[in-house]
Backbone of each chain as ProteinMPNN parsed JSONL, in Angstrom:
{"seq_chain_A": "MTPRAPAPAAGPTAEDVAARAEALLREHRESIDRLDAILVYTLAERFKHTQSVGRLKAEHGLPPSDPSREARQIERLEWLAQEADLDPAFARNFLNFIISEVIRHHEKLQK", "coords_chain_A": {"N_chain_A": [[-12.279, 114.976, 124.754], [-11.516, 117.94, 123.506], [-11.984, 119.1, 120.209], [-9.145, 120.489, 118.693], [-8.47, 123.56, 116.59], [-6.878, 123.433, 113.323], [-3.436, 124.16, 113.59], [-2.158, 127.297, 112.446], [-1.193, 127.733, 108.762], [2.307, 126.991, 108.897], [5.561, 128.803, 107.825], [7.909, 127.138, 105.374], [10.222, 125.268, 106.958], [13.944, 125.393, 107.335], [14.946, 122.7, 106.824], [12.666, 121.808, 105.286], [13.267, 123.168, 103.056], [15.871, 122.61, 102.314], [15.353, 119.804, 101.767], [13.678, 119.988, 99.846], [15.331, 121.452, 97.649], [17.011, 119.314, 97.665], [15.547, 117.241, 96.324], [15.18, 118.633, 93.891], [17.445, 118.866, 92.803], [18.171, 116.2, 92.444], [16.232, 115.168, 90.509], [17.124, 116.779, 88.384], [19.564, 115.894, 88.026], [18.975, 112.995, 87.215], [17.727, 113.691, 84.641], [19.806, 114.681, 83.373], [21.595, 112.222, 83.355], [19.833, 110.649, 81.516], [20.105, 112.33, 79.21], [22.798, 112.046, 78.85], [22.968, 109.566, 77.738], [21.763, 109.494, 75.409], [23.639, 111.326, 74.266], [26.032, 109.77, 74.151], [25.081, 107.578, 72.591], [24.32, 108.764, 70.176], [26.763, 109.928, 69.363], [28.079, 107.611, 69.104], [27.088, 106.733, 67.061], [27.361, 108.76, 65.065], [30.329, 108.551, 64.834], [30.379, 106.074, 63.564], [29.833, 106.68, 61.152], [31.826, 108.701, 60.409], [34.077, 107.066, 60.452], [33.457, 105.619, 58.326], [33.54, 107.425, 56.352], [36.433, 108.276, 56.554], [37.469, 105.74, 55.715], [36.886, 105.721, 53.296], [37.937, 108.176, 52.116], [40.557, 107.258, 52.367], [40.832, 105.034, 50.799], [40.499, 106.347, 48.372], [42.589, 108.127, 48.218], [42.142, 110.577, 49.187], [42.409, 113.508, 51.133], [42.653, 113.514, 54.828], [41.645, 115.864, 56.071], [39.19, 118.335, 55.674], [39.179, 121.391, 54.865], [37.187, 123.296, 53.911], [34.513, 121.948, 53.905], [34.477, 121.677, 56.751], [34.629, 124.477, 57.673], [31.812, 124.979, 56.821], [30.469, 123.274, 58.287], [31.059, 124.005, 60.906], [29.826, 126.708, 60.69], [27.275, 126.152, 60.302], [26.629, 124.579, 62.802], [27.083, 126.737, 64.498], [24.877, 128.32, 64.07], [22.709, 126.441, 64.58], [23.142, 126.0, 67.355], [22.547, 128.448, 68.073], [19.59, 128.781, 67.602], [18.949, 126.637, 69.34], [19.617, 127.793, 71.595], [21.89, 127.381, 72.886], [24.957, 127.959, 74.532], [27.176, 129.895, 72.068], [29.968, 129.677, 72.244], [30.585, 127.568, 73.616], [29.522, 125.728, 72.037], [30.924, 126.053, 69.546], [33.651, 125.241, 70.634], [32.906, 122.551, 71.248], [32.559, 121.476, 68.718], [35.05, 121.681, 67.452], [36.469, 119.948, 69.084], [35.369, 117.569, 68.545], [35.832, 117.62, 65.841], [38.731, 117.298, 65.622], [39.133, 115.137, 66.921], [38.013, 113.511, 65.02], [39.788, 113.703, 62.91], [42.242, 113.064, 63.834], [41.311, 109.976, 63.956], [41.018, 109.628, 61.144], [43.5, 110.247, 60.349], [44.954, 108.071, 61.588], [44.034, 105.864, 60.07], [44.898, 106.33, 57.637], [47.695, 105.518, 57.779]], "CA_chain_A": [[-11.076, 115.784, 124.162], [-11.991, 119.243, 122.642], [-10.994, 119.126, 118.688], [-8.271, 121.823, 118.3], [-8.492, 124.135, 115.039], [-5.481, 123.16, 112.824], [-2.663, 125.074, 113.543], [-2.279, 128.17, 110.986], [0.106, 126.992, 108.043], [3.673, 127.835, 109.136], [6.287, 128.754, 106.696], [8.604, 126.045, 105.17], [11.686, 125.283, 107.726], [15.146, 125.254, 106.59], [14.717, 121.369, 106.641], [11.984, 121.553, 104.129], [13.837, 123.975, 101.927], [16.957, 121.696, 101.908], [14.714, 118.693, 100.864], [13.292, 120.464, 98.501], [16.388, 121.368, 96.965], [17.825, 118.064, 97.35], [14.778, 116.517, 95.494], [15.372, 119.207, 92.505], [18.98, 118.425, 92.42], [18.273, 114.48, 92.066], [15.593, 115.326, 89.259], [17.976, 117.347, 87.377], [20.448, 114.901, 87.57], [18.34, 111.87, 86.428], [17.58, 114.022, 83.532], [21.223, 114.721, 82.879], [22.085, 111.152, 82.837], [19.285, 110.18, 80.444], [20.478, 112.984, 78.136], [23.869, 111.619, 78.297], [22.757, 108.227, 77.302], [21.399, 109.968, 73.996], [24.697, 111.913, 73.634], [26.873, 108.597, 73.959], [24.693, 106.484, 71.354], [24.174, 109.442, 69.101], [28.227, 110.021, 69.326], [28.598, 106.472, 68.667], [26.391, 106.569, 65.404], [28.312, 109.765, 64.33], [31.65, 107.799, 64.39], [30.545, 104.785, 62.662], [29.542, 107.444, 59.788], [33.08, 109.525, 60.065], [34.612, 105.933, 60.323], [33.237, 105.079, 56.706], [34.279, 108.568, 55.598], [37.762, 107.926, 56.908], [37.727, 104.731, 54.835], [36.499, 106.017, 51.675], [39.151, 108.92, 51.967], [41.894, 106.411, 52.462], [40.679, 104.265, 49.567], [40.564, 107.244, 47.182], [43.589, 109.068, 48.498], [41.745, 112.2, 49.598], [43.041, 114.441, 52.359], [41.793, 113.359, 55.867], [40.992, 116.982, 56.713], [38.789, 119.025, 54.393], [38.606, 122.503, 55.533], [35.958, 124.14, 53.453], [33.604, 121.279, 54.693], [34.682, 121.859, 58.351], [34.055, 125.657, 57.714], [30.518, 124.991, 56.659], [29.907, 122.647, 59.66], [31.021, 125.171, 62.25], [28.903, 127.891, 60.535], [25.973, 125.474, 60.418], [26.595, 124.247, 64.289], [26.832, 127.976, 65.275], [23.367, 128.786, 63.718], [21.935, 125.491, 65.14], [23.177, 126.479, 68.688], [21.786, 129.857, 68.402], [18.383, 128.262, 67.355], [18.8, 125.757, 70.565], [19.756, 128.421, 72.726], [23.008, 126.967, 73.463], [26.38, 129.06, 74.561], [27.799, 129.634, 70.921], [31.27, 129.405, 72.318], [30.556, 126.197, 73.999], [29.338, 124.796, 70.659], [32.143, 125.901, 68.557], [34.653, 124.27, 71.33], [32.424, 121.107, 70.921], [32.793, 121.05, 67.379], [36.396, 121.562, 67.145], [36.778, 118.805, 69.874], [34.769, 116.411, 67.609], [36.677, 117.453, 64.274], [40.04, 117.069, 65.835], [39.274, 113.614, 67.116], [37.799, 112.702, 63.713], [40.825, 113.9, 61.955], [43.119, 111.898, 64.311], [40.971, 108.983, 63.205], [41.584, 109.473, 59.665], [45.075, 109.929, 59.908], [45.374, 106.665, 61.595], [43.575, 104.791, 58.644], [45.944, 106.523, 56.429], [48.948, 105.092, 57.985]], "C_chain_A": [[-11.843, 116.936, 123.185], [-11.061, 119.451, 121.317], [-10.447, 120.282, 118.898], [-8.327, 122.312, 116.915], [-6.902, 123.634, 114.746], [-4.667, 124.512, 112.987], [-2.467, 125.974, 112.119], [-1.066, 127.629, 110.256], [1.41, 127.865, 108.506], [4.626, 127.696, 108.068], [7.131, 127.558, 106.382], [9.789, 126.435, 106.358], [12.704, 125.185, 106.945], [15.157, 123.728, 106.322], [13.923, 121.272, 105.332], [12.59, 122.124, 102.713], [14.867, 123.203, 101.198], [16.229, 120.375, 101.256], [14.247, 118.884, 99.856], [14.407, 120.575, 97.304], [17.061, 120.023, 96.616], [16.982, 117.101, 96.111], [15.054, 117.206, 94.002], [16.324, 118.741, 92.108], [18.787, 116.749, 91.737], [17.439, 114.501, 90.603], [16.346, 115.649, 88.15], [18.989, 116.526, 86.832], [20.178, 113.643, 86.926], [18.071, 112.264, 85.142], [19.02, 114.135, 82.52], [21.799, 113.543, 82.48], [21.268, 110.453, 81.727], [19.674, 110.886, 78.983], [22.002, 112.446, 77.827], [23.961, 110.26, 77.649], [22.733, 108.634, 75.78], [22.898, 110.306, 73.3], [25.762, 110.689, 73.317], [26.466, 107.796, 72.637], [24.757, 107.388, 70.092], [26.147, 109.839, 68.567], [28.541, 108.666, 68.472], [28.035, 106.31, 67.073], [27.233, 107.535, 64.611], [29.592, 109.138, 64.02], [31.587, 106.596, 63.604], [30.344, 105.563, 61.067], [31.208, 108.12, 59.422], [34.155, 108.211, 59.907], [34.747, 105.645, 58.632], [33.676, 106.217, 55.784], [35.649, 108.546, 55.374], [38.4, 106.795, 55.862], [37.688, 104.837, 53.317], [37.692, 107.017, 51.442], [40.413, 108.24, 51.768], [41.74, 105.668, 51.087], [40.851, 104.902, 48.344], [41.556, 108.118, 47.226], [43.219, 110.536, 48.604], [42.325, 112.606, 50.823], [42.322, 114.285, 53.694], [41.113, 114.522, 56.395], [40.306, 117.881, 55.474], [38.188, 120.233, 54.953], [37.343, 123.361, 54.88], [34.531, 123.14, 53.952], [33.484, 121.581, 56.262], [34.192, 123.381, 58.55], [32.522, 125.836, 57.807], [29.832, 124.38, 57.874], [29.927, 123.518, 60.786], [30.089, 126.207, 61.905], [27.612, 127.203, 60.734], [25.802, 125.324, 62.116], [26.578, 125.81, 64.879], [25.316, 128.458, 65.274], [22.322, 127.653, 64.357], [21.784, 125.711, 66.916], [22.751, 127.439, 69.173], [20.286, 129.338, 68.484], [17.926, 127.437, 68.726], [18.867, 126.49, 71.682], [20.845, 127.853, 73.428], [24.143, 127.815, 73.46], [26.998, 128.767, 73.15], [29.399, 129.231, 71.185], [31.37, 127.924, 72.73], [30.462, 125.24, 72.687], [30.312, 124.576, 69.811], [33.444, 124.993, 69.473], [34.51, 122.784, 71.29], [32.873, 120.409, 69.756], [34.195, 120.872, 66.947], [37.02, 120.615, 67.942], [36.5, 117.51, 68.947], [35.777, 116.377, 66.5], [37.948, 116.919, 64.731], [40.058, 115.453, 66.015], [38.894, 112.785, 65.871], [39.068, 112.698, 62.803], [41.884, 112.897, 62.598], [42.858, 110.495, 63.886], [41.624, 108.546, 61.739], [42.607, 109.307, 59.331], [45.687, 108.477, 60.592], [45.125, 105.823, 60.612], [44.67, 105.138, 57.593], [47.195, 105.876, 56.521], [49.25, 103.834, 57.641]], "O_chain_A": [[-12.629, 116.673, 122.275], [-9.885, 119.812, 121.271], [-11.168, 121.197, 119.296], [-8.229, 121.466, 116.027], [-5.999, 123.484, 115.57], [-5.051, 125.632, 112.649], [-2.583, 125.511, 110.985], [-0.093, 127.159, 110.846], [1.507, 129.092, 108.484], [4.638, 126.667, 107.392], [7.08, 126.761, 107.319], [10.171, 127.577, 106.613], [12.478, 124.88, 105.774], [15.523, 123.579, 105.156], [14.429, 120.717, 104.357], [12.423, 121.648, 101.59], [14.925, 123.055, 99.977], [16.652, 119.987, 100.166], [14.307, 118.095, 98.913], [14.367, 119.931, 96.255], [17.545, 119.721, 95.525], [17.538, 116.438, 95.235], [15.145, 116.474, 93.016], [16.293, 118.129, 91.04], [19.269, 116.34, 90.68], [17.924, 113.917, 89.634], [16.317, 115.005, 87.101], [19.295, 116.39, 85.647], [21.002, 113.171, 86.144], [18.115, 111.36, 84.307], [19.194, 113.788, 81.352], [22.467, 113.53, 81.446], [21.887, 109.688, 80.987], [19.613, 110.308, 77.899], [22.394, 112.415, 76.661], [24.988, 109.9, 77.073], [23.563, 108.179, 74.994], [23.317, 109.838, 72.242], [26.306, 110.691, 72.213], [27.278, 107.43, 71.787], [25.181, 106.912, 69.039], [26.502, 109.95, 67.394], [29.129, 108.659, 67.391], [28.645, 105.792, 66.137], [27.774, 107.163, 63.569], [29.952, 109.21, 62.845], [32.573, 106.124, 63.038], [30.685, 105.022, 60.015], [31.694, 108.018, 58.295], [35.118, 108.424, 59.17], [35.752, 105.508, 57.935], [34.105, 106.02, 54.648], [36.128, 108.743, 54.258], [39.501, 106.886, 55.32], [38.285, 104.217, 52.437], [38.474, 106.695, 50.548], [41.265, 108.695, 51.004], [42.667, 105.792, 50.287], [41.256, 104.305, 47.346], [41.569, 108.974, 46.34], [43.884, 111.481, 48.181], [42.752, 111.699, 51.537], [41.288, 114.949, 53.768], [40.114, 114.371, 57.097], [40.919, 118.061, 54.421], [37.05, 120.285, 55.42], [36.634, 124.052, 55.611], [33.54, 123.747, 54.359], [32.402, 121.69, 56.838], [33.42, 123.609, 59.481], [31.98, 126.6, 58.606], [28.824, 124.86, 58.393], [28.957, 123.737, 61.512], [29.468, 126.675, 62.859], [26.807, 127.816, 61.435], [24.885, 125.931, 62.67], [25.893, 125.939, 65.894], [24.699, 128.879, 66.252], [21.169, 128.002, 64.61], [20.755, 125.63, 67.587], [22.515, 127.585, 70.373], [19.755, 129.523, 69.579], [16.779, 127.523, 69.165], [18.333, 126.097, 72.719], [20.746, 127.826, 74.654], [24.376, 128.438, 72.425], [27.347, 127.612, 72.907], [29.993, 128.525, 70.37], [32.184, 127.168, 72.2], [31.168, 124.266, 72.421], [30.662, 123.494, 69.339], [34.095, 124.133, 68.879], [35.415, 121.95, 71.29], [33.363, 119.284, 69.65], [34.499, 119.988, 66.146], [38.172, 120.335, 67.612], [37.323, 116.626, 68.709], [36.452, 115.386, 66.222], [38.289, 115.912, 64.11], [40.803, 114.681, 65.412], [39.311, 111.645, 65.663], [39.314, 111.758, 62.047], [42.343, 111.985, 61.911], [43.784, 109.779, 63.503], [42.351, 107.627, 61.363], [42.984, 108.583, 58.409], [46.696, 107.909, 60.174], [45.994, 105.022, 60.266], [45.204, 104.318, 56.847], [47.822, 105.639, 55.489], [50.391, 103.404, 57.814]]}, "seq_chain_B": "MTPRAPAPAAGPTAEDVAARAEALLREHRESIDRLDAILVYTLAERFKHTQSVGRLKAEHGLPPSDPSREARQIERLEWLAQEADLDPAFARNFLNFIISEVIRHHEKLQK", "coords_chain_B": {"N_chain_B": [[19.169, 97.912, 9.406], [21.146, 95.873, 11.319], [20.198, 94.555, 14.535], [22.35, 95.033, 17.222], [24.16, 92.644, 19.382], [23.85, 93.206, 22.912], [26.422, 94.876, 24.443], [28.899, 92.91, 26.299], [28.442, 93.023, 29.837], [30.659, 95.539, 31.288], [33.434, 96.054, 33.451], [33.384, 98.436, 36.352], [34.11, 101.671, 35.523], [36.879, 103.906, 36.039], [35.981, 106.202, 36.618], [33.139, 105.608, 37.313], [33.744, 104.388, 39.664], [34.781, 106.518, 41.242], [32.415, 108.318, 41.149], [30.624, 106.83, 42.661], [31.951, 106.652, 45.1], [31.989, 109.426, 45.778], [29.171, 109.742, 45.95], [28.503, 108.05, 48.381], [30.022, 109.423, 50.277], [28.639, 111.844, 50.196], [26.451, 110.955, 51.244], [26.989, 109.713, 53.956], [27.991, 112.238, 55.093], [25.654, 113.584, 55.018], [24.165, 112.364, 57.023], [25.857, 112.65, 59.142], [25.525, 115.538, 59.572], [22.909, 115.435, 60.247], [22.756, 114.137, 62.564], [24.626, 115.76, 64.258], [22.71, 117.871, 64.648], [20.873, 116.47, 66.391], [22.826, 116.312, 68.691], [23.364, 119.037, 69.096], [20.818, 119.866, 70.011], [20.478, 118.185, 72.206], [22.611, 118.694, 73.935], [21.996, 121.556, 74.402], [19.567, 120.963, 75.965], [20.772, 119.549, 78.259], [22.303, 121.448, 79.294], [20.666, 123.314, 80.216], [19.522, 121.975, 82.142], [22.188, 121.674, 83.716], [22.466, 124.196, 84.238], [20.333, 124.814, 86.174], [20.999, 123.312, 88.101], [23.391, 124.46, 88.772], [22.413, 126.917, 89.828], [21.078, 126.016, 91.978], [23.167, 124.861, 93.381], [24.394, 127.281, 94.044], [22.593, 128.739, 95.401], [22.364, 127.237, 97.791], [24.791, 127.177, 98.721], [26.257, 125.059, 98.112], [29.294, 123.279, 97.046], [30.705, 123.749, 93.623], [31.83, 121.831, 92.276], [31.601, 118.449, 92.457], [32.917, 115.617, 93.196], [32.253, 112.833, 93.756], [29.896, 112.145, 92.587], [30.86, 112.918, 90.04], [32.675, 111.184, 89.368], [31.017, 108.633, 89.472], [29.566, 109.533, 87.435], [31.314, 109.418, 85.188], [32.308, 106.667, 85.299], [29.686, 105.431, 84.561], [29.423, 106.605, 81.95], [31.376, 105.323, 80.625], [30.618, 102.71, 80.706], [28.431, 102.804, 79.151], [29.201, 103.815, 76.587], [30.945, 101.633, 76.082], [28.77, 99.629, 75.559], [27.49, 100.941, 73.46], [29.491, 100.768, 71.548], [31.509, 102.775, 71.173], [34.46, 104.349, 71.091], [36.379, 104.23, 74.066], [38.06, 105.728, 75.339], [37.613, 108.223, 73.796], [35.064, 108.784, 74.623], [35.549, 109.319, 77.508], [37.282, 111.387, 77.241], [35.426, 113.301, 75.977], [33.411, 113.302, 78.145], [34.838, 114.443, 80.136], [35.478, 116.976, 78.93], [32.992, 118.116, 78.79], [32.247, 117.961, 81.658], [34.206, 120.09, 82.683], [33.336, 122.114, 81.105], [30.938, 122.452, 82.668], [31.467, 123.089, 85.236], [33.057, 125.194, 84.928], [30.912, 127.099, 84.208], [29.103, 126.762, 86.787], [31.103, 127.852, 88.772], [31.245, 130.57, 87.478], [28.78, 131.221, 88.148], [28.811, 131.375, 91.146], [30.128, 133.596, 91.596]], "CA_chain_B": [[20.227, 98.035, 10.229], [20.898, 94.475, 12.241], [20.404, 94.82, 15.869], [23.604, 94.393, 17.819], [23.851, 92.167, 20.596], [24.352, 94.226, 23.981], [27.915, 94.65, 24.819], [29.064, 92.239, 27.626], [29.004, 93.878, 31.003], [32.233, 95.899, 31.713], [33.613, 96.396, 34.764], [33.143, 99.858, 36.485], [35.369, 102.584, 35.203], [37.505, 104.55, 37.382], [34.84, 107.637, 36.822], [32.133, 104.879, 38.075], [34.074, 104.332, 41.045], [34.798, 107.855, 41.756], [31.017, 108.889, 41.361], [30.019, 106.102, 43.705], [32.61, 107.011, 46.404], [31.217, 110.641, 46.135], [27.735, 109.453, 46.849], [28.625, 107.645, 49.383], [30.669, 110.333, 50.934], [27.597, 112.807, 50.568], [25.29, 110.201, 52.261], [27.627, 109.952, 55.129], [27.875, 113.713, 55.287], [24.245, 114.099, 55.453], [23.651, 111.781, 58.207], [26.603, 113.321, 60.163], [24.909, 116.789, 59.831], [21.47, 115.316, 61.06], [23.289, 113.74, 64.108], [25.003, 116.889, 64.843], [21.614, 118.508, 65.097], [20.58, 116.114, 67.501], [23.849, 116.613, 69.51], [23.277, 120.341, 69.557], [19.747, 120.343, 70.984], [20.727, 117.408, 73.549], [23.514, 119.448, 74.637], [21.303, 122.687, 74.857], [18.874, 120.528, 77.139], [21.542, 119.249, 79.294], [22.754, 122.616, 79.753], [19.569, 124.033, 80.888], [19.473, 121.047, 83.467], [23.293, 122.091, 84.809], [22.415, 125.494, 84.846], [19.624, 124.522, 87.31], [21.895, 122.469, 89.297], [24.476, 125.64, 89.16], [21.814, 127.889, 90.641], [20.688, 125.509, 93.187], [24.054, 124.942, 94.281], [24.82, 128.453, 94.49], [21.66, 129.3, 96.494], [22.499, 126.403, 99.009], [25.93, 127.036, 99.189], [26.866, 123.715, 97.783], [30.623, 123.393, 96.236], [30.468, 123.783, 92.25], [32.205, 120.611, 91.995], [31.065, 117.079, 93.216], [33.699, 114.514, 92.606], [31.789, 111.539, 93.856], [28.992, 112.243, 91.215], [31.438, 112.905, 88.459], [33.134, 109.587, 89.197], [29.929, 107.798, 89.064], [29.147, 109.765, 85.946], [32.282, 108.765, 84.341], [32.028, 105.198, 85.18], [28.312, 105.011, 83.705], [29.657, 106.727, 80.628], [32.415, 104.381, 80.198], [29.8, 101.473, 80.435], [27.257, 103.162, 77.973], [30.146, 103.793, 75.49], [31.271, 100.175, 75.702], [27.481, 99.128, 75.004], [27.475, 101.751, 72.133], [30.663, 100.613, 70.695], [32.094, 103.976, 70.98], [36.022, 104.387, 71.728], [35.994, 104.478, 75.474], [39.027, 106.904, 75.427], [37.11, 109.491, 73.523], [34.056, 109.009, 75.665], [35.998, 109.837, 78.403], [37.59, 112.845, 76.784], [34.215, 113.927, 76.009], [32.67, 113.749, 79.334], [35.849, 115.415, 80.915], [35.262, 118.281, 78.242], [31.592, 118.566, 79.289], [32.396, 118.358, 83.082], [34.967, 121.258, 83.123], [32.455, 123.443, 80.788], [29.905, 122.837, 83.496], [32.213, 123.555, 86.554], [33.138, 126.939, 84.577], [29.788, 127.644, 84.629], [29.126, 127.025, 88.166], [31.936, 128.928, 89.362], [30.648, 131.818, 87.282], [27.324, 131.637, 89.036], [29.106, 131.532, 92.555], [30.99, 134.761, 91.827]], "C_chain_B": [[20.031, 96.74, 11.261], [21.407, 94.94, 13.637], [21.784, 94.167, 16.412], [23.38, 93.851, 19.125], [24.4, 93.18, 21.726], [25.758, 93.815, 24.227], [28.186, 93.995, 26.102], [29.483, 93.429, 28.633], [30.55, 94.205, 31.34], [32.264, 96.159, 32.889], [33.396, 97.869, 35.227], [34.453, 100.544, 36.143], [35.834, 103.252, 36.356], [36.283, 105.666, 37.812], [33.491, 106.864, 37.542], [32.395, 104.792, 39.877], [34.271, 105.548, 41.889], [33.542, 108.544, 42.094], [30.423, 108.209, 42.425], [30.733, 106.442, 44.957], [32.294, 108.518, 46.773], [30.07, 110.614, 46.748], [27.771, 109.017, 47.903], [28.94, 108.584, 50.499], [29.631, 111.397, 51.368], [26.434, 112.107, 51.552], [25.664, 110.353, 53.508], [27.396, 111.227, 55.742], [26.51, 114.134, 55.864], [23.578, 113.674, 56.699], [24.508, 112.435, 59.438], [25.906, 114.909, 60.49], [23.71, 116.726, 60.682], [21.886, 114.937, 62.465], [23.831, 114.987, 64.721], [23.911, 117.682, 65.249], [21.127, 118.019, 66.301], [21.653, 116.227, 68.757], [23.549, 118.255, 70.085], [22.182, 120.679, 70.518], [19.834, 119.379, 72.049], [21.55, 118.11, 74.386], [22.831, 120.798, 75.136], [20.489, 122.089, 76.07], [19.683, 120.396, 78.091], [22.006, 120.577, 79.967], [21.642, 123.379, 80.618], [19.489, 123.232, 82.466], [20.712, 121.441, 84.31], [23.181, 123.341, 85.233], [21.532, 125.811, 86.002], [20.292, 124.283, 88.374], [22.739, 123.495, 89.794], [23.686, 126.531, 90.157], [21.321, 127.276, 91.964], [21.864, 125.495, 94.076], [24.509, 126.217, 94.814], [23.845, 128.898, 95.689], [21.781, 128.503, 97.928], [24.007, 126.242, 99.417], [26.592, 125.737, 99.109], [28.216, 124.0, 96.987], [30.394, 123.379, 94.67], [30.83, 122.468, 91.73], [31.969, 119.409, 92.801], [31.852, 115.714, 92.65], [32.974, 113.212, 92.671], [30.627, 111.416, 92.678], [29.739, 112.277, 90.009], [32.082, 111.541, 88.378], [32.204, 108.629, 88.901], [29.434, 108.071, 87.656], [30.112, 109.109, 84.849], [32.337, 107.305, 84.101], [30.924, 104.718, 84.261], [28.696, 105.353, 82.245], [30.641, 105.834, 79.817], [31.616, 102.937, 79.842], [28.892, 101.779, 79.19], [28.048, 103.11, 76.655], [30.702, 102.261, 74.958], [29.938, 99.742, 74.912], [27.153, 99.957, 73.695], [28.322, 101.313, 71.38], [31.314, 101.833, 70.317], [33.377, 103.884, 71.683], [35.793, 104.832, 73.201], [36.95, 105.675, 76.01], [38.324, 108.343, 75.032], [35.684, 109.635, 74.211], [34.403, 109.734, 76.761], [36.486, 111.32, 78.165], [36.35, 113.802, 76.818], [33.508, 114.562, 77.029], [33.741, 114.649, 80.271], [35.59, 116.857, 80.411], [33.922, 118.743, 78.745], [31.48, 118.853, 80.747], [33.226, 119.63, 83.318], [34.232, 122.164, 82.439], [31.517, 123.611, 81.696], [30.48, 123.67, 84.843], [32.561, 124.916, 86.139], [31.995, 127.614, 84.862], [29.294, 127.923, 85.832], [29.707, 128.192, 88.634], [31.548, 130.338, 88.936], [29.513, 132.265, 88.022], [27.594, 131.858, 90.459], [29.82, 132.999, 92.59], [30.048, 135.973, 92.093]], "O_chain_B": [[18.995, 96.575, 11.905], [22.48, 95.468, 13.928], [22.208, 93.053, 16.104], [22.605, 94.366, 19.929], [25.342, 93.921, 21.445], [26.177, 92.658, 24.218], [27.68, 94.539, 27.084], [30.312, 94.332, 28.517], [31.429, 93.38, 31.589], [31.247, 96.497, 33.495], [33.195, 98.616, 34.269], [35.583, 100.126, 36.397], [35.304, 103.198, 37.466], [35.819, 105.899, 38.929], [32.822, 107.543, 38.32], [31.683, 105.001, 40.859], [33.964, 105.584, 43.081], [33.456, 109.254, 43.096], [29.697, 108.861, 43.175], [30.017, 106.519, 45.955], [32.326, 108.856, 47.957], [29.803, 111.208, 47.792], [26.992, 109.559, 48.687], [28.271, 108.595, 51.533], [29.593, 111.842, 52.515], [25.735, 112.672, 52.394], [24.955, 110.997, 54.282], [26.717, 111.354, 56.761], [26.293, 114.814, 56.867], [22.717, 114.299, 57.318], [23.988, 112.706, 60.521], [25.833, 115.322, 61.648], [23.41, 117.536, 61.559], [21.333, 115.447, 63.439], [23.393, 115.231, 65.845], [24.101, 118.28, 66.308], [20.913, 118.784, 67.241], [21.141, 116.22, 69.877], [23.527, 118.574, 71.274], [22.291, 121.421, 71.494], [19.17, 119.734, 73.024], [21.254, 118.17, 75.579], [23.105, 121.152, 76.283], [20.661, 122.625, 77.165], [19.448, 121.163, 79.024], [22.041, 120.658, 81.195], [21.923, 123.981, 81.654], [19.419, 123.756, 83.577], [20.526, 121.579, 85.519], [23.62, 123.726, 86.317], [21.743, 126.774, 86.74], [20.225, 124.904, 89.435], [22.932, 123.595, 91.006], [24.216, 126.871, 91.215], [21.174, 127.988, 92.958], [21.827, 125.93, 95.227], [24.981, 126.274, 95.95], [24.269, 129.339, 96.757], [21.394, 128.987, 98.992], [24.417, 125.413, 100.229], [27.402, 125.366, 99.958], [28.211, 124.995, 96.263], [29.438, 122.614, 94.538], [30.189, 121.99, 90.794], [32.225, 119.53, 93.999], [31.39, 114.945, 91.807], [33.049, 112.471, 91.691], [30.655, 110.445, 91.921], [29.318, 111.716, 88.997], [31.994, 110.857, 87.358], [32.505, 107.76, 88.084], [29.009, 107.227, 86.867], [29.75, 108.444, 83.878], [32.398, 106.78, 82.989], [31.073, 103.853, 83.397], [28.384, 104.567, 81.35], [30.647, 105.694, 78.594], [31.929, 102.204, 78.903], [28.709, 100.927, 78.32], [27.626, 102.443, 75.71], [30.832, 101.869, 73.798], [30.018, 99.519, 73.705], [26.431, 99.383, 72.879], [27.972, 101.421, 70.205], [31.684, 101.957, 69.15], [33.417, 103.377, 72.804], [35.034, 105.769, 73.449], [36.639, 106.424, 76.936], [38.413, 109.36, 75.719], [35.241, 110.781, 74.291], [33.733, 110.716, 77.08], [36.097, 112.273, 78.84], [36.26, 114.823, 77.5], [33.085, 115.717, 77.079], [33.316, 115.49, 81.064], [35.49, 117.806, 81.188], [33.868, 119.909, 79.133], [30.783, 119.783, 81.151], [32.848, 120.283, 84.291], [34.275, 123.268, 82.982], [31.061, 124.75, 81.795], [29.972, 124.684, 85.322], [32.382, 125.821, 86.954], [31.964, 128.579, 85.625], [29.011, 129.082, 86.133], [29.143, 129.26, 88.871], [31.492, 131.24, 89.773], [29.305, 133.405, 88.437], [26.745, 132.483, 91.094], [30.041, 133.492, 93.696], [30.522, 137.086, 92.318]]}, "name": "protein", "num_of_chains": 2, "seq": "MTPRAPAPAAGPTAEDVAARAEALLREHRESIDRLDAILVYTLAERFKHTQSVGRLKAEHGLPPSDPSREARQIERLEWLAQEADLDPAFARNFLNFIISEVIRHHEKLQKMTPRAPAPAAGPTAEDVAARAEALLREHRESIDRLDAILVYTLAERFKHTQSVGRLKAEHGLPPSDPSREARQIERLEWLAQEADLDPAFARNFLNFIISEVIRHHEKLQK"}
């Protein structure tokens, strides 16, 4: 049998492209799942602190919401979001979401 | 001058209690600020991945939302939230918030 020269490299087939996209999609999703675990554990830690703050406020008759602290937090979060290249509108929505949950918890504690 | 015996230890005054509460409040808030930095940077990293997923989906004509993936994510997040002792209702709201933001981004990319 005469050895044949290898065929010239063909371009990727549609199947190759789809398989490559699927592998990339899987890798991104695995990263997302790992980051979600960080987010959940960090949020849990954050909530332990806000619960302690809520108890302190309830014990000392302080108001559950503190607008000047919240304004400073929002300003700082916007700066951090810019540093991290995170959409500032998303960061603001996220912080408002967190703060409203925290105030809800504090109000429950004061009842 | 006759040395006087030290006064018997008095209970904490109202000022002591308030100062102690203020110091504790400050410490909790410093922890919260550090955790918020982790959250913002982790969210930024997560968004880089969901943006790549969005681009992949747009390039390959895949639908922006994937209900079976999202159902698995929500189930996993609920389990993680339980592990982390985070209020499961809060975790669910949080994930829905994230997912709706991500779908909004994907839809923008497909337009």
